N, CA, C and O atoms as a GROMACS GRO file, in nm:
protein
  604
    1UNK      N    1  -3.050  -1.221   3.965
    1UNK     CA    2  -3.091  -1.093   3.913
    1UNK      C    3  -3.008  -1.054   3.791
    1UNK      O    4  -3.061  -1.000   3.694
    2UNK      N    5  -2.877  -1.082   3.794
    2UNK     CA    6  -2.792  -1.050   3.681
    2UNK      C    7  -2.835  -1.129   3.558
    2UNK      O    8  -2.835  -1.076   3.447
    3UNK      N    9  -2.872  -1.255   3.577
    3UNK     CA   10  -2.918  -1.336   3.465
    3UNK      C   11  -3.045  -1.277   3.404
    3UNK      O   12  -3.062  -1.280   3.282
    4UNK      N   13  -3.132  -1.224   3.488
    4UNK     CA   14  -3.255  -1.163   3.437
    4UNK      C   15  -3.223  -1.037   3.357
    4UNK      O   16  -3.280  -1.015   3.250
    5UNK      N   17  -3.132  -0.955   3.408
    5UNK     CA   18  -3.093  -0.834   3.336
    5UNK      C   19  -3.027  -0.869   3.203
    5UNK      O   20  -3.055  -0.806   3.101
    6UNK      N   21  -2.941  -0.967   3.205
    6UNK     CA   22  -2.874  -1.008   3.082
    6UNK      C   23  -2.976  -1.061   2.981
    6UNK      O   24  -2.967  -1.030   2.862
    7UNK      N   25  -3.071  -1.139   3.029
    7UNK     CA   26  -3.173  -1.194   2.940
    7UNK      C   27  -3.258  -1.081   2.883
    7UNK      O   28  -3.289  -1.082   2.764
    8UNK      N   29  -3.296  -0.985   2.965
    8UNK     CA   30  -3.374  -0.871   2.917
    8UNK      C   31  -3.295  -0.791   2.814
    8UNK      O   32  -3.350  -0.748   2.713
    9UNK      N   33  -3.168  -0.770   2.840
    9UNK     CA   34  -3.083  -0.697   2.745
    9UNK      C   35  -3.069  -0.775   2.616
    9UNK      O   36  -3.071  -0.717   2.507
   10UNK      N   37  -3.054  -0.907   2.626
   10UNK     CA   38  -3.043  -0.991   2.506
   10UNK      C   39  -3.170  -0.984   2.423
   10UNK      O   40  -3.164  -0.975   2.300
   11UNK      N   41  -3.284  -0.988   2.490
   11UNK     CA   42  -3.412  -0.978   2.418
   11UNK      C   43  -3.421  -0.844   2.347
   11UNK      O   44  -3.464  -0.837   2.232
   12UNK      N   45  -3.380  -0.738   2.415
   12UNK     CA   46  -3.382  -0.605   2.353
   12UNK      C   47  -3.292  -0.598   2.232
   12UNK      O   48  -3.329  -0.539   2.130
   13UNK      N   49  -3.173  -0.658   2.241
   13UNK     CA   50  -3.081  -0.659   2.126
   13UNK      C   51  -3.139  -0.739   2.011
   13UNK      O   52  -3.129  -0.699   1.895
   14UNK      N   53  -3.200  -0.854   2.043
   14UNK     CA   54  -3.261  -0.936   1.938
   14UNK      C   55  -3.375  -0.862   1.868
   14UNK      O   56  -3.387  -0.867   1.746
   15UNK      N   57  -3.457  -0.794   1.946
   15UNK     CA   58  -3.568  -0.718   1.887
   15UNK      C   59  -3.515  -0.605   1.798
   15UNK      O   60  -3.568  -0.580   1.690
   16UNK      N   61  -3.410  -0.536   1.844
   16UNK     CA   62  -3.350  -0.430   1.764
   16UNK      C   63  -3.290  -0.486   1.636
   16UNK      O   64  -3.303  -0.427   1.528
   17UNK      N   65  -3.223  -0.600   1.648
   17UNK     CA   66  -3.163  -0.664   1.529
   17UNK      C   67  -3.271  -0.707   1.430
   17UNK      O   68  -3.253  -0.696   1.309
   18UNK      N   69  -3.383  -0.755   1.482
   18UNK     CA   70  -3.494  -0.795   1.396
   18UNK      C   71  -3.552  -0.674   1.323
   18UNK      O   72  -3.583  -0.682   1.204
   19UNK      N   73  -3.565  -0.562   1.393
   19UNK     CA   74  -3.613  -0.439   1.328
   19UNK      C   75  -3.516  -0.393   1.220
   19UNK      O   76  -3.558  -0.355   1.111
   20UNK      N   77  -3.387  -0.396   1.250
   20UNK     CA   78  -3.286  -0.355   1.152
   20UNK      C   79  -3.293  -0.444   1.028
   20UNK      O   80  -3.287  -0.396   0.915
   21UNK      N   81  -3.306  -0.574   1.051
   21UNK     CA   82  -3.315  -0.670   0.940
   21UNK      C   83  -3.435  -0.637   0.851
   21UNK      O   84  -3.422  -0.631   0.729
   22UNK      N   85  -3.550  -0.614   0.912
   22UNK     CA   86  -3.670  -0.580   0.836
   22UNK      C   87  -3.658  -0.447   0.765
   22UNK      O   88  -3.702  -0.433   0.650
   23UNK      N   89  -3.600  -0.350   0.832
   23UNK     CA   90  -3.582  -0.218   0.770
   23UNK      C   91  -3.487  -0.224   0.652
   23UNK      O   92  -3.505  -0.152   0.554
   24UNK      N   93  -3.385  -0.309   0.661
   24UNK     CA   94  -3.293  -0.325   0.549
   24UNK      C   95  -3.366  -0.378   0.426
   24UNK      O   96  -3.344  -0.330   0.315
   25UNK      N   97  -3.452  -0.475   0.446
   25UNK     CA   98  -3.529  -0.531   0.333
   25UNK      C   99  -3.619  -0.423   0.273
   25UNK      O  100  -3.624  -0.407   0.151
   26UNK      N  101  -3.690  -0.351   0.358
   26UNK     CA  102  -3.781  -0.245   0.309
   26UNK      C  103  -3.702  -0.136   0.237
   26UNK      O  104  -3.743  -0.089   0.131
   27UNK      N  105  -3.590  -0.097   0.295
   27UNK     CA  106  -3.508   0.008   0.232
   27UNK      C  107  -3.456  -0.038   0.096
   27UNK      O  108  -3.453   0.041   0.002
   28UNK      N  109  -3.414  -0.164   0.085
   28UNK     CA  110  -3.364  -0.214  -0.043
   28UNK      C  111  -3.476  -0.219  -0.147
   28UNK      O  112  -3.454  -0.183  -0.262
   29UNK      N  113  -3.594  -0.262  -0.106
   29UNK     CA  114  -3.707  -0.264  -0.200
   29UNK      C  115  -3.741  -0.121  -0.243
   29UNK      O  116  -3.774  -0.097  -0.359
   30UNK      N  117  -3.734  -0.027  -0.150
   30UNK     CA  118  -3.757   0.114  -0.183
   30UNK      C  119  -3.652   0.162  -0.283
   30UNK      O  120  -3.684   0.231  -0.380
   31UNK      N  121  -3.526   0.126  -0.258
   31UNK     CA  122  -3.418   0.167  -0.348
   31UNK      C  123  -3.440   0.110  -0.488
   31UNK      O  124  -3.420   0.180  -0.588
   32UNK      N  125  -3.481  -0.015  -0.497
   32UNK     CA  126  -3.510  -0.073  -0.629
   32UNK      C  127  -3.621   0.005  -0.698
   32UNK      O  128  -3.613   0.032  -0.818
   33UNK      N  129  -3.724   0.041  -0.623
   33UNK     CA  130  -3.833   0.120  -0.680
   33UNK      C  131  -3.786   0.256  -0.727
   33UNK      O  132  -3.824   0.302  -0.835
   34UNK      N  133  -3.703   0.321  -0.646
   34UNK     CA  134  -3.649   0.452  -0.683
   34UNK      C  135  -3.564   0.440  -0.810
   34UNK      O  136  -3.569   0.527  -0.897
   35UNK      N  137  -3.486   0.333  -0.820
   35UNK     CA  138  -3.404   0.311  -0.940
   35UNK      C  139  -3.490   0.290  -1.064
   35UNK      O  140  -3.462   0.347  -1.170
   36UNK      N  141  -3.594   0.208  -1.052
   36UNK     CA  142  -3.681   0.182  -1.168
   36UNK      C  143  -3.751   0.311  -1.211
   36UNK      O  144  -3.751   0.345  -1.330
   37UNK      N  145  -3.810   0.382  -1.116
   37UNK     CA  146  -3.878   0.508  -1.147
   37UNK      C  147  -3.779   0.611  -1.203
   37UNK      O  148  -3.811   0.684  -1.296
   38UNK      N  149  -3.659   0.615  -1.146
   38UNK     CA  150  -3.557   0.708  -1.195
   38UNK      C  151  -3.521   0.684  -1.340
   38UNK      O  152  -3.506   0.778  -1.418
   39UNK      N  153  -3.506   0.558  -1.376
   39UNK     CA  154  -3.478   0.526  -1.516
   39UNK      C  155  -3.591   0.568  -1.607
   39UNK      O  156  -3.568   0.621  -1.716
   40UNK      N  157  -3.714   0.544  -1.563
   40UNK     CA  158  -3.830   0.584  -1.643
   40UNK      C  159  -3.838   0.736  -1.656
   40UNK      O  160  -3.869   0.788  -1.763
   41UNK      N  161  -3.810   0.807  -1.547
   41UNK     CA  162  -3.806   0.954  -1.552
   41UNK      C  163  -3.699   1.003  -1.649
   41UNK      O  164  -3.722   1.097  -1.725
   42UNK      N  165  -3.582   0.940  -1.645
   42UNK     CA  166  -3.472   0.981  -1.732
   42UNK      C  167  -3.509   0.964  -1.880
   42UNK      O  168  -3.477   1.049  -1.962
   43UNK      N  169  -3.576   0.854  -1.911
   43UNK     CA  170  -3.617   0.831  -2.050
   43UNK      C  171  -3.725   0.931  -2.089
   43UNK      O  172  -3.720   0.990  -2.197
   44UNK      N  173  -3.823   0.950  -2.002
   44UNK     CA  174  -3.933   1.043  -2.030
   44UNK      C  175  -3.883   1.186  -2.049
   44UNK      O  176  -3.931   1.259  -2.135
   45UNK      N  177  -3.784   1.225  -1.966
   45UNK     CA  178  -3.729   1.361  -1.976
   45UNK      C  179  -3.630   1.375  -2.090
   45UNK      O  180  -3.590   1.487  -2.124
   46UNK      N  181  -3.590   1.265  -2.150
   46UNK     CA  182  -3.498   1.270  -2.263
   46UNK      C  183  -3.352   1.286  -2.224
   46UNK      O  184  -3.269   1.320  -2.308
   47UNK      N  185  -3.319   1.262  -2.097
   47UNK     CA  186  -3.179   1.274  -2.055
   47UNK      C  187  -3.103   1.142  -2.068
   47UNK      O  188  -2.980   1.140  -2.066
   48UNK      N  189  -3.176   1.032  -2.081
   48UNK     CA  190  -3.118   0.900  -2.110
   48UNK      C  191  -3.207   0.830  -2.210
   48UNK      O  192  -3.328   0.852  -2.215
   49UNK      N  193  -3.146   0.744  -2.291
   49UNK     CA  194  -3.224   0.656  -2.379
   49UNK      C  195  -3.259   0.531  -2.298
   49UNK      O  196  -3.213   0.514  -2.185
   50UNK      N  197  -3.342   0.445  -2.357
   50UNK     CA  198  -3.377   0.320  -2.288
   50UNK      C  199  -3.252   0.239  -2.256
   50UNK      O  200  -3.243   0.179  -2.149
   51UNK      N  201  -3.157   0.236  -2.348
   51UNK     CA  202  -3.036   0.155  -2.325
   51UNK      C  203  -2.942   0.218  -2.221
   51UNK      O  204  -2.859   0.149  -2.162
   52UNK      N  205  -2.955   0.349  -2.199
   52UNK     CA  206  -2.869   0.418  -2.103
   52UNK      C  207  -2.929   0.426  -1.962
   52UNK      O  208  -2.856   0.439  -1.864
   53UNK      N  209  -3.061   0.420  -1.952
   53UNK     CA  210  -3.132   0.453  -1.829
   53UNK      C  211  -3.090   0.369  -1.709
   53UNK      O  212  -3.093   0.417  -1.596
   54UNK      N  213  -3.050   0.244  -1.731
   54UNK     CA  214  -3.005   0.157  -1.621
   54UNK      C  215  -2.867   0.100  -1.650
   54UNK      O  216  -2.833  -0.011  -1.608
   55UNK      N  217  -2.788   0.178  -1.724
   55UNK     CA  218  -2.651   0.138  -1.758
   55UNK      C  219  -2.551   0.235  -1.697
   55UNK      O  220  -2.586   0.314  -1.610
   56UNK      N  221  -2.426   0.228  -1.743
   56UNK     CA  222  -2.321   0.314  -1.687
   56UNK      C  223  -2.347   0.463  -1.705
   56UNK      O  224  -2.294   0.544  -1.628
   57UNK      N  225  -2.426   0.502  -1.804
   57UNK     CA  226  -2.453   0.644  -1.830
   57UNK      C  227  -2.580   0.693  -1.759
   57UNK      O  228  -2.622   0.807  -1.780
   58UNK      N  229  -2.641   0.608  -1.677
   58UNK     CA  230  -2.766   0.645  -1.609
   58UNK      C  231  -2.747   0.767  -1.521
   58UNK      O  232  -2.648   0.778  -1.448
   59UNK      N  233  -2.842   0.858  -1.529
   59UNK     CA  234  -2.837   0.979  -1.447
   59UNK      C  235  -2.929   0.974  -1.326
   59UNK      O  236  -2.905   1.042  -1.227
   60UNK      N  237  -3.035   0.893  -1.333
   60UNK     CA  238  -3.134   0.891  -1.226
   60UNK      C  239  -3.158   0.752  -1.169
   60UNK      O  240  -3.258   0.729  -1.101
   61UNK      N  241  -3.067   0.660  -1.195
   61UNK     CA  242  -3.080   0.524  -1.144
   61UNK      C  243  -2.943   0.459  -1.136
   61UNK      O  244  -2.848   0.504  -1.201
   62UNK      N  245  -2.935   0.355  -1.058
   62UNK     CA  246  -2.812   0.275  -1.054
   62UNK      C  247  -2.811   0.186  -1.178
   62UNK      O  248  -2.917   0.152  -1.230
   63UNK      N  249  -2.694   0.147  -1.224
   63UNK     CA  250  -2.687   0.050  -1.333
   63UNK      C  251  -2.750  -0.082  -1.291
   63UNK      O  252  -2.744  -0.120  -1.174
   64UNK      N  253  -2.811  -0.152  -1.386
   64UNK     CA  254  -2.880  -0.277  -1.358
   64UNK      C  255  -2.793  -0.379  -1.282
   64UNK      O  256  -2.842  -0.442  -1.189
   65UNK      N  257  -2.666  -0.398  -1.321
   65UNK     CA  258  -2.585  -0.494  -1.245
   65UNK      C  259  -2.571  -0.455  -1.097
   65UNK      O  260  -2.566  -0.543  -1.010
   66UNK      N  261  -2.564  -0.326  -1.067
   66UNK     CA  262  -2.556  -0.280  -0.928
   66UNK      C  263  -2.686  -0.310  -0.856
   66UNK      O  264  -2.685  -0.353  -0.741
   67UNK      N  265  -2.798  -0.287  -0.922
   67UNK     CA  266  -2.928  -0.313  -0.862
   67UNK      C  267  -2.942  -0.462  -0.827
   67UNK      O  268  -2.987  -0.496  -0.717
   68UNK      N  269  -2.904  -0.547  -0.919
   68UNK     CA  270  -2.912  -0.692  -0.895
   68UNK      C  271  -2.816  -0.732  -0.783
   68UNK      O  272  -2.851  -0.810  -0.695
   69UNK      N  273  -2.694  -0.679  -0.788
   69UNK     CA  274  -2.595  -0.711  -0.686
   69UNK      C  275  -2.641  -0.670  -0.547
   69UNK      O  276  -2.623  -0.745  -0.451
   70UNK      N  277  -2.699  -0.552  -0.535
   70UNK     CA  278  -2.748  -0.505  -0.405
   70UNK      C  279  -2.860  -0.596  -0.354
   70UNK      O  280  -2.863  -0.630  -0.236
   71UNK      N  281  -2.950  -0.635  -0.442
   71UNK     CA  282  -3.061  -0.722  -0.401
   71UNK      C  283  -3.008  -0.857  -0.352
   71UNK      O  284  -3.056  -0.910  -0.252
   72UNK      N  285  -2.912  -0.913  -0.423
   72UNK     CA  286  -2.854  -1.042  -0.383
   72UNK      C  287  -2.782  -1.029  -0.249
   72UNK      O  288  -2.795  -1.116  -0.163
   73UNK      N  289  -2.707  -0.921  -0.230
   73UNK     CA  290  -2.635  -0.901  -0.103
   73UNK      C  291  -2.733  -0.885   0.014
   73UNK      O  292  -2.707  -0.936   0.123
   74UNK      N  293  -2.844  -0.816  -0.008
   74UNK     CA  294  -2.945  -0.804   0.098
   74UNK      C  295  -3.002  -0.941   0.130
   74UNK      O  296  -3.016  -0.977   0.247
   75UNK      N  297  -3.035  -1.017   0.028
   75UNK     CA  298  -3.089  -1.151   0.050
   75UNK      C  299  -2.993  -1.236   0.133
   75UNK      O  300  -3.034  -1.304   0.226
   76UNK      N  301  -2.866  -1.232   0.098
   76UNK     CA  302  -2.767  -1.310   0.173
   76UNK      C  303  -2.749  -1.258   0.316
   76UNK      O  304  -2.732  -1.336   0.410
   77UNK      N  305  -2.753  -1.126   0.332
   77UNK     CA  306  -2.730  -1.066   0.464
   77UNK      C  307  -2.845  -1.092   0.560
   77UNK      O  308  -2.823  -1.104   0.681
   78UNK      N  309  -2.967  -1.102   0.509
   78UNK     CA  310  -3.081  -1.120   0.600
   78UNK      C  311  -3.128  -1.265   0.610
   78UNK      O  312  -3.212  -1.297   0.694
   79UNK      N  313  -3.074  -1.352   0.526
   79UNK     CA  314  -3.123  -1.490   0.526
   79UNK      C  315  -3.054  -1.580   0.628
   79UNK      O  316  -3.089  -1.697   0.639
   80UNK      N  317  -2.958  -1.528   0.700
   80UNK     CA  318  -2.890  -1.610   0.799
   80UNK      C  319  -2.868  -1.532   0.929
   80UNK      O  320  -2.845  -1.411   0.927
   81UNK      N  321  -2.877  -1.603   1.041
   81UNK     CA  322  -2.841  -1.540   1.167
   81UNK      C  323  -2.693  -1.560   1.201
   81UNK      O  324  -2.647  -1.516   1.306
   82UNK      N  325  -2.620  -1.626   1.113
   82UNK     CA  326  -2.480  -1.659   1.140
   82UNK      C  327  -2.388  -1.542   1.104
   82UNK      O  328  -2.423  -1.454   1.026
   83UNK      N  329  -2.271  -1.545   1.164
   83UNK     CA  330  -2.176  -1.434   1.147
   83UNK      C  331  -2.130  -1.415   1.003
   83UNK      O  332  -2.097  -1.303   0.965
   84UNK      N  333  -2.129  -1.521   0.923
   84UNK     CA  334  -2.083  -1.505   0.785
   84UNK      C  335  -2.173  -1.408   0.708
   84UNK      O  336  -2.132  -1.352   0.606
   85UNK      N  337  -2.296  -1.387   0.755
   85UNK     CA  338  -2.386  -1.292   0.690
   85UNK      C  339  -2.335  -1.149   0.697
   85UNK      O  340  -2.383  -1.062   0.624
   86UNK      N  341  -2.239  -1.125   0.786
   86UNK     CA  342  -2.180  -0.991   0.794
   86UNK      C  343  -2.099  -0.958   0.669
   86UNK      O  344  -2.080  -0.841   0.636
   87UNK      N  345  -2.051  -1.060   0.600
   87UNK     CA  346  -1.972  -1.035   0.478
   87UNK      C  347  -2.059  -0.970   0.369
   87UNK      O  348  -2.022  -0.863   0.320
   88UNK      N  349  -2.172  -1.030   0.331
   88UNK     CA  350  -2.254  -0.961   0.230
   88UNK      C  351  -2.310  -0.828   0.281
   88UNK      O  352  -2.328  -0.734   0.204
   89UNK      N  353  -2.339  -0.819   0.411
   89UNK     CA  354  -2.389  -0.692   0.466
   89UNK      C  355  -2.280  -0.585   0.454
   89UNK      O  356  -2.310  -0.471   0.416
   90UNK      N  357  -2.157  -0.619   0.485
   90UNK     CA  358  -2.047  -0.524   0.472
   90UNK      C  359  -2.021  -0.486   0.328
   90UNK      O  360  -1.994  -0.370   0.297
   91UNK      N  361  -2.028  -0.585   0.239
   91UNK     CA  362  -2.010  -0.556   0.096
   91UNK      C  363  -2.120  -0.465   0.044
   91UNK      O  364  -2.096  -0.377  -0.039
   92UNK      N  365  -2.242  -0.486   0.092
   92UNK     CA  366  -2.353  -0.401   0.052
   92UNK      C  367  -2.330  -0.258   0.098
   92UNK      O  368  -2.351  -0.164   0.022
   93UNK      N  369  -2.288  -0.242   0.223
   93UNK     CA  370  -2.259  -0.107   0.274
   93UNK      C  371  -2.152  -0.040   0.189
   93UNK      O  372  -2.165   0.076   0.152
   94UNK      N  373  -2.046  -0.114   0.159
   94UNK     CA  374  -1.938  -0.060   0.076
   94UNK      C  375  -1.990  -0.021  -0.063
   94UNK      O  376  -1.958   0.087  -0.113
   95UNK      N  377  -2.070  -0.109  -0.124
   95UNK     CA  378  -2.126  -0.080  -0.257
   95UNK      C  379  -2.212   0.046  -0.255
   95UNK      O  380  -2.207   0.126  -0.348
   96UNK      N  381  -2.291   0.062  -0.150
   96UNK     CA  382  -2.376   0.182  -0.140
   96UNK      C  383  -2.292   0.308  -0.129
   96UNK      O  384  -2.321   0.408  -0.196
   97UNK      N  385  -2.190   0.305  -0.046
   97UNK     CA  386  -2.109   0.424  -0.027
   97UNK      C  387  -2.023   0.454  -0.150
   97UNK      O  388  -1.999   0.571  -0.181
   98UNK      N  389  -1.978   0.351  -0.220
   98UNK     CA  390  -1.905   0.372  -0.346
   98UNK      C  391  -2.000   0.430  -0.451
   98UNK      O  392  -1.962   0.518  -0.528
   99UNK      N  393  -2.122   0.382  -0.453
   99UNK     CA  394  -2.223   0.433  -0.546
   99UNK      C  395  -2.249   0.582  -0.523
   99UNK      O  396  -2.259   0.660  -0.618
  100UNK      N  397  -2.260   0.620  -0.396
  100UNK     CA  398  -2.281   0.762  -0.364
  100UNK      C  399  -2.160   0.844  -0.408
  100UNK      O  400  -2.175   0.948  -0.473
  101UNK      N  401  -2.042   0.798  -0.373
  101UNK     CA  402  -1.920   0.872  -0.409
  101UNK      C  403  -1.904   0.883  -0.560
  101UNK      O  404  -1.865   0.988  -0.610
  102UNK      N  405  -1.934   0.776  -0.632
  102UNK     CA  406  -1.916   0.779  -0.777
  102UNK      C  407  -2.007   0.882  -0.842
  102UNK      O  408  -1.973   0.940  -0.945
  103UNK      N  409  -2.124   0.904  -0.783
  103UNK     CA  410  -2.214   1.004  -0.836
  103UNK      C  411  -2.155   1.144  -0.836
  103UNK      O  412  -2.187   1.226  -0.922
  104UNK      N  413  -2.069   1.170  -0.741
  104UNK     CA  414  -2.006   1.302  -0.732
  104UNK      C  415  -1.887   1.316  -0.828
  104UNK      O  416  -1.850   1.427  -0.865
  105UNK      N  417  -1.828   1.205  -0.866
  105UNK     CA  418  -1.707   1.211  -0.948
  105UNK      C  419  -1.727   1.178  -1.095
  105UNK      O  420  -1.639   1.203  -1.176
  106UNK      N  421  -1.843   1.120  -1.130
  106UNK     CA  422  -1.863   1.082  -1.270
  106UNK      C  423  -1.942   1.185  -1.350
  106UNK      O  424  -1.976   1.162  -1.466
  107UNK      N  425  -1.970   1.299  -1.289
  107UNK     CA  426  -2.042   1.405  -1.359
  107UNK      C  427  -2.192   1.390  -1.358
  107UNK      O  428  -2.262   1.471  -1.418
  108UNK      N  429  -2.243   1.288  -1.290
  108UNK     CA  430  -2.387   1.265  -1.287
  108UNK      C  431  -2.461   1.362  -1.196
  108UNK      O  432  -2.571   1.407  -1.230
  109UNK      N  433  -2.404   1.393  -1.082
  109UNK     CA  434  -2.471   1.482  -0.986
  109UNK      C  435  -2.474   1.623  -1.042
  109UNK      O  436  -2.371   1.681  -1.076
  110UNK      N  437  -2.594   1.677  -1.050
  110UNK     CA  438  -2.610   1.814  -1.099
  110UNK      C  439  -2.576   1.829  -1.246
  110UNK      O  440  -2.540   1.938  -1.290
  111UNK      N  441  -2.588   1.723  -1.322
  111UNK     CA  442  -2.562   1.727  -1.466
  111UNK      C  443  -2.644   1.839  -1.530
  111UNK      O  444  -2.759   1.862  -1.494
  112UNK      N  445  -2.584   1.909  -1.624
  112UNK     CA  446  -2.647   2.024  -1.689
  112UNK      C  447  -2.777   1.988  -1.761
  112UNK      O  448  -2.861   2.075  -1.782
  113UNK      N  449  -2.794   1.862  -1.798
  113UNK     CA  450  -2.916   1.819  -1.867
  113UNK      C  451  -3.036   1.810  -1.774
  113UNK      O  452  -3.150   1.802  -1.821
  114UNK      N  453  -3.012   1.811  -1.644
  114UNK     CA  454  -3.120   1.787  -1.548
  114UNK      C  455  -3.186   1.916  -1.502
  114UNK      O  456  -3.120   2.017  -1.476
  115UNK      N  457  -3.318   1.911  -1.492
  115UNK     CA  458  -3.394   2.023  -1.435
  115UNK      C  459  -3.383   2.016  -1.282
  115UNK      O  460  -3.326   1.922  -1.228
  116UNK      N  461  -3.438   2.115  -1.216
  116UNK     CA  462  -3.436   2.117  -1.070
  116UNK      C  463  -3.502   1.995  -1.007
  116UNK      O  464  -3.450   1.940  -0.910
  117UNK      N  465  -3.616   1.953  -1.064
  117UNK     CA  466  -3.686   1.836  -1.010
  117UNK      C  467  -3.605   1.709  -1.030
  117UNK      O  468  -3.602   1.622  -0.942
  118UNK      N  469  -3.540   1.696  -1.143
  118UNK     CA  470  -3.460   1.576  -1.168
  118UNK      C  471  -3.336   1.575  -1.079
  118UNK      O  472  -3.292   1.468  -1.036
  119UNK      N  473  -3.280   1.690  -1.052
  119UNK     CA  474  -3.167   1.698  -0.958
  119UNK      C  475  -3.214   1.661  -0.818
  119UNK      O  476  -3.142   1.593  -0.744
  120UNK      N  477  -3.334   1.704  -0.781
  120UNK     CA  478  -3.391   1.666  -0.652
  120UNK      C  479  -3.412   1.514  -0.646
  120UNK      O  480  -3.393   1.452  -0.542
  121UNK      N  481  -3.452   1.455  -0.759
  121UNK     CA  482  -3.469   1.309  -0.763
  121UNK      C  483  -3.334   1.240  -0.743
  121UNK      O  484  -3.327   1.136  -0.677
  122UNK      N  485  -3.229   1.297  -0.801
  122UNK     CA  486  -3.094   1.242  -0.777
  122UNK      C  487  -3.062   1.243  -0.628
  122UNK      O  488  -3.008   1.147  -0.575
  123UNK      N  489  -3.096   1.352  -0.562
  123UNK     CA  490  -3.071   1.363  -0.418
  123UNK      C  491  -3.149   1.256  -0.342
  123UNK      O  492  -3.097   1.195  -0.248
  124UNK      N  493  -3.274   1.232  -0.382
  124UNK     CA  494  -3.354   1.126  -0.320
  124UNK      C  495  -3.286   0.991  -0.338
  124UNK      O  496  -3.277   0.912  -0.244
  125UNK      N  497  -3.238   0.964  -0.457
  125UNK     CA  498  -3.168   0.839  -0.486
  125UNK      C  499  -3.046   0.823  -0.396
  125UNK      O  500  -3.021   0.714  -0.344
  126UNK      N  501  -2.970   0.930  -0.378
  126UNK     CA  502  -2.852   0.924  -0.291
  126UNK      C  503  -2.890   0.901  -0.145
  126UNK      O  504  -2.824   0.826  -0.074
  127UNK      N  505  -2.996   0.965  -0.100
  127UNK     CA  506  -3.040   0.949   0.039
  127UNK      C  507  -3.085   0.805   0.064
  127UNK      O  508  -3.047   0.745   0.164
  128UNK      N  509  -3.166   0.751  -0.025
  128UNK     CA  510  -3.214   0.613  -0.007
  128UNK      C  511  -3.096   0.515  -0.014
  128UNK      O  512  -3.091   0.419   0.062
  129UNK      N  513  -3.002   0.540  -0.104
  129UNK     CA  514  -2.883   0.455  -0.112
  129UNK      C  515  -2.804   0.462   0.019
  129UNK      O  516  -2.756   0.360   0.068
  130UNK      N  517  -2.791   0.580   0.074
  130UNK     CA  518  -2.721   0.597   0.202
  130UNK      C  519  -2.791   0.525   0.316
  130UNK      O  520  -2.726   0.466   0.402
  131UNK      N  521  -2.924   0.529   0.317
  131UNK     CA  522  -2.999   0.458   0.421
  131UNK      C  523  -2.976   0.308   0.411
  131UNK      O  524  -2.956   0.242   0.512
  132UNK      N  525  -2.978   0.255   0.289
  132UNK     CA  526  -2.950   0.112   0.271
  132UNK      C  527  -2.810   0.080   0.322
  132UNK      O  528  -2.790  -0.020   0.391
  133UNK      N  529  -2.713   0.164   0.289
  133UNK     CA  530  -2.576   0.142   0.336
  133UNK      C  531  -2.564   0.144   0.487
  133UNK      O  532  -2.496   0.058   0.544
  134UNK      N  533  -2.630   0.239   0.553
  134UNK     CA  534  -2.625   0.245   0.699
  134UNK      C  535  -2.692   0.125   0.763
  134UNK      O  536  -2.641   0.069   0.860
  135UNK      N  537  -2.806   0.084   0.710
  135UNK     CA  538  -2.874  -0.034   0.764
  135UNK      C  539  -2.792  -0.161   0.741
  135UNK      O  540  -2.792  -0.252   0.824
  136UNK      N  541  -2.722  -0.167   0.629
  136UNK     CA  542  -2.634  -0.282   0.604
  136UNK      C  543  -2.520  -0.286   0.706
  136UNK      O  544  -2.483  -0.392   0.754
  137UNK      N  545  -2.466  -0.168   0.739
  137UNK     CA  546  -2.362  -0.162   0.844
  137UNK      C  547  -2.416  -0.210   0.977
  137UNK      O  548  -2.349  -0.284   1.049
  138UNK      N  549  -2.537  -0.168   1.012
  138UNK     CA  550  -2.598  -0.212   1.137
  138UNK      C  551  -2.622  -0.363   1.137
  138UNK      O  552  -2.603  -0.430   1.239
  139UNK      N  553  -2.665  -0.415   1.023
  139UNK     CA  554  -2.686  -0.561   1.013
  139UNK      C  555  -2.553  -0.634   1.031
  139UNK      O  556  -2.548  -0.734   1.101
  140UNK      N  557  -2.447  -0.586   0.969
  140UNK     CA  558  -2.315  -0.647   0.984
  140UNK      C  559  -2.272  -0.643   1.130
  140UNK      O  560  -2.219  -0.742   1.183
  141UNK      N  561  -2.293  -0.530   1.195
  141UNK     CA  562  -2.257  -0.517   1.337
  141UNK      C  563  -2.331  -0.620   1.422
  141UNK      O  564  -2.271  -0.688   1.505
  142UNK      N  565  -2.463  -0.631   1.400
  142UNK     CA  566  -2.542  -0.728   1.477
  142UNK      C  567  -2.492  -0.870   1.455
  142UNK      O  568  -2.480  -0.947   1.550
  143UNK      N  569  -2.463  -0.904   1.331
  143UNK     CA  570  -2.417  -1.040   1.301
  143UNK      C  571  -2.280  -1.067   1.361
  143UNK      O  572  -2.255  -1.176   1.412
  144UNK      N  573  -2.191  -0.970   1.356
  144UNK     CA  574  -2.059  -0.988   1.414
  144UNK      C  575  -2.064  -1.000   1.566
  144UNK      O  576  -1.980  -1.068   1.626
  145UNK      N  577  -2.160  -0.936   1.627
  145UNK     CA  578  -2.177  -0.947   1.772
  145UNK      C  579  -2.250  -1.075   1.812
  145UNK      O  580  -2.262  -1.106   1.930
  146UNK      N  581  -2.298  -1.148   1.712
  146UNK     CA  582  -2.368  -1.273   1.741
  146UNK      C  583  -2.511  -1.253   1.787
  146UNK      O  584  -2.570  -1.342   1.848
  147UNK      N  585  -2.567  -1.136   1.759
  147UNK     CA  586  -2.707  -1.111   1.797
  147UNK      C  587  -2.797  -1.177   1.694
  147UNK      O  588  -2.794  -1.142   1.576
  148UNK      N  589  -2.876  -1.273   1.739
  148UNK     CA  590  -2.966  -1.342   1.648
  148UNK      C  591  -3.096  -1.266   1.638
  148UNK      O  592  -3.134  -1.192   1.729
  149UNK      N  593  -3.164  -1.285   1.527
  149UNK     CA  594  -3.292  -1.218   1.507
  149UNK      C  595  -3.403  -1.316   1.535
  149UNK      O  596  -3.387  -1.437   1.520
  150UNK      N  597  -3.518  -1.262   1.575
  150UNK     CA  598  -3.633  -1.347   1.599
  150UNK      C  599  -3.703  -1.368   1.466
  150UNK      O  600  -3.699  -1.280   1.380
  151UNK      N  601  -3.767  -1.481   1.449
  151UNK     CA  602  -3.832  -1.511   1.319
  151UNK      C  603  -3.945  -1.417   1.286
  151UNK      O  604  -4.008  -1.430   1.181
   0.00000   0.00000   0.00000
């Protein structure tokens, strides 16, 4: 009976880990979309130029190197069931939380150039970034516990 309970619990953990893995991919794709749209909004609103919209001066998007780095870290974190995948998942979580924090300290959040709607878009960007970070933490936890995902 104990073996049956353990097996049922293991199946439940695997299914949860599989959901987390899939949600992380969807959340990252959503974040990339929010970043692309944010840059386009910034250019259209005149608060960033084309060269600034996805660079260090971006107000409504992450810089392009951050976007690429996050995508690569997600790919590495979800492409393996092995424990080493916790490293890119942990780095992704750290990058997301640093990105959120930097928004508060670099003058981007609530910038005087932004209208109410653009400030709301910044909040959306922060929320989606936070969701990616939390899902990355959950993925790291699953990998460190040795919970494998189903294909």
